[in-house]
C-alpha positions, 0 to 999 in steps of 0.5 A: 499500500502506498502513501496515496492509500494511507492519505485517501484512507486517513482523509475520509475517515477523518472527513466522515468523523468531523462532520458525524461528530459535529452533527452528533454534537449539535444533536447533543446540545439540544437534547442536553437542554430538553432531557435531565441527566437521569434520562442520560443515566438510564440509556447509558446503563442499557447501552452497556447491555446493547453492546455487550449483545452486539459484541456476542452477535457478531461473533468476530466474524466482521474482523475475518471479513475484513482480514481473510485473503481468500474470502468468498461469497459463501463466506459472507453470507454464512457470516450474515446467516449466523449474525441474523440468527445470533441477534434474534436469540440474544434478543430474546435472551435480553427480553427475559432478562429485563425485569431482572436487570431492573431489579438489580438496579432498582428502575422498574422503567428498564424493562420496556427500555431494554426491550424495545432498545435492544431490537437494534441488534436485529436491525444492525444484523441487516448491514452487518456484512455490507459494513465489513466489505466495505471496510475490507475494500477501504470504500470510506467515503460511502461509509462516511456518507451513510453515517452522516445521513443516518445521524442527521436523520435520526438526530431530527427524529430524537429532537422532534420527540423530546421536545414533544415530551417523550423524554428518554424514549426520545434517546431510544428513537436516536439509535433505533432510527439510525440503524434503520437508515443505515440499513435501508441505504446500504441495501439501496446501494447493493453493496452485497448480494443477499443470500441465505446460503450457509457452510459449515466449513466456511463457519468452522474457518471464520469461527475459529479466528472470529471466536478469539476476537469475539471474546476479546470484544466482548470482555473489552466492551464490558471493561469500557462500560465498566464505569457505567455499570458501577456508577449506576449501581453505586452512585446516583443516575444523575452522576452517571448521566454527567459521566455519560455526557462528559464521556460523549464529549470526550469521544468526539476526539478520542473514539473518532480518532480510534475509529478512523485508526482502526477502519484505516490501519487494519486493512492498510497494515494487513495489506502490507504486512509482507513487505516490511518496508512497506508496512514501516512506511504505512505505520510511521505515517499513521503515527505521525498524523495521530501525533500531530493532531490528536495529542494537541486536540485532546490537550485543548479540550481539557484546557477549555473543559469548562468553557466547553461544557458551559457552551455545549451542554449549558451551565446545568451541566457543570458537574460534569467538568470535572469527570471531562478533565479526567477522562479526556486524559486517556485520549493522549494515549488511545491512538497508539493503544489502538495502533500498536495493539492491532499488530497481532491481528494484522500479523494474523496471530489471534491467540496472542492477541486474545492472551495478551488482552485477557491479562491486561484485563485483569490487571484493569480489572484489579486496579478498577475495583481497588479505586472504587472505594475511593470516590467518584473522581478516583474511580474514573481516574483509575481508568485514565491511569490504566490506559497509559499502562496500556500504551506502554505494554502495546509498545512492546507488543508492536515492537515484537510484530511490526518490528519497530523499536521503542525509542523510534516510536518514542521519537515520533509522539514524545516531542508533541506531548512536550509542545502541548504541556507548554501551550496548554499551560500557557493557555490555562493561565491566560484562560483565567482573565475574569468578566469573559463570557465562556464563548469568548473565552472558549474561542480566544483559548482555541486561538492562543493554544493553535498559535502556540503549538503551531509555532513550536511544530513549525519551528522545531519540526519543520519537515513534520509541518510541511508534510502536514500542510501537504496533507492538507493541500493533497486532500483538499485537491482530491476533494476538489477534483472528485467534485468536479468529476461528479458535477461533470459526469451529471452535465454529461448525463444531462 
């Protein structure tokens, strides 16, 4: 794979995330003013069980479709049949388990909410194969289009329902309607030819690889949502609502970056794994772009946390500020956790991936429960500490599989941490000027931080700075060229 492939994948995934997160942020801004923290807390509880169910339904087949070189039509149809049957089976489990979950949290409202919201897994089963095929083929533009359209339509439906007093059900409609729109869009585009053929040989081949991935994904979902489960049990639903909104705001840069890196890195690095030079070029390109964009963005969000939450969610949500500032710090490590952590999968060793992942989760579990007794903020901070530990471990994993030394990895991203500490501290100090409206202070802080950080990169890393500028120009020109081609094609058609 060439640098062009890297740029193309990162560009479309980045464009998707930027637009998608902007749309979702606007929707959240409106919903935060129409709903209560407890409403969001209830959905946060349910989302944990829905996410676990989704991981079980997929069974790791999506990774198998993306990675396998000898993929054929029967493999795709087998995965589709398994996914559909599993989604229906798990729906009934959730349906009959709903009263017990509600009793555990002393929330009778959860029964009907779980039974309706868990239908989303059956709906998602309809586009499971199409989604995996698009990632395999690196057709990120189509993925971006479907996600943006679905988010706009589902967001509009949720806002209307909230405005007319639907309460927490407006958040349920947000998830359900988004899945429905994606399903309709992908079937309309005919990404994959529908088939119900099933092969036990294909199932065995895919499941032997995918089952390990499924185990990792399921435990990953549980661990990623462990905070919500424990906060919902040991603290108030309002506390969980504050955490939920703070996490959603944190996910704008962090999870978006992780999603972009995963969707781009996995097929890109897997495609060049037999050529060590190409593998290293792609790896270093991804790490460089992540360092110069994600690290400063996360730092800026930490510095401007109070103003950001006030502007986005209103002053009613100021209790979420300390939570947001703690969890946003994990974003400094997440991109490198993702890229390095993918190395065993990219190189085809899912056994090692599962073994390492299991060990790390045992360690993280011990830290999490140890921190629970020290209060909400310390409990949440333990997750940021575990993210830092995982970054260190995954750096050694990348050295093993990608054959990239630790020193080379550090030399890429350490300078950007230093630049961000300097720029962030100076911006923080200037932000304490009294008597300035939150929106004005937010804008001034952004201008100051970007100016300081950009100046340091320009002075000390001129080549990296120029490479990013070239990347931006290349991406813009690519978009212009594509737009002109589409206009020309339409003109010829007319």
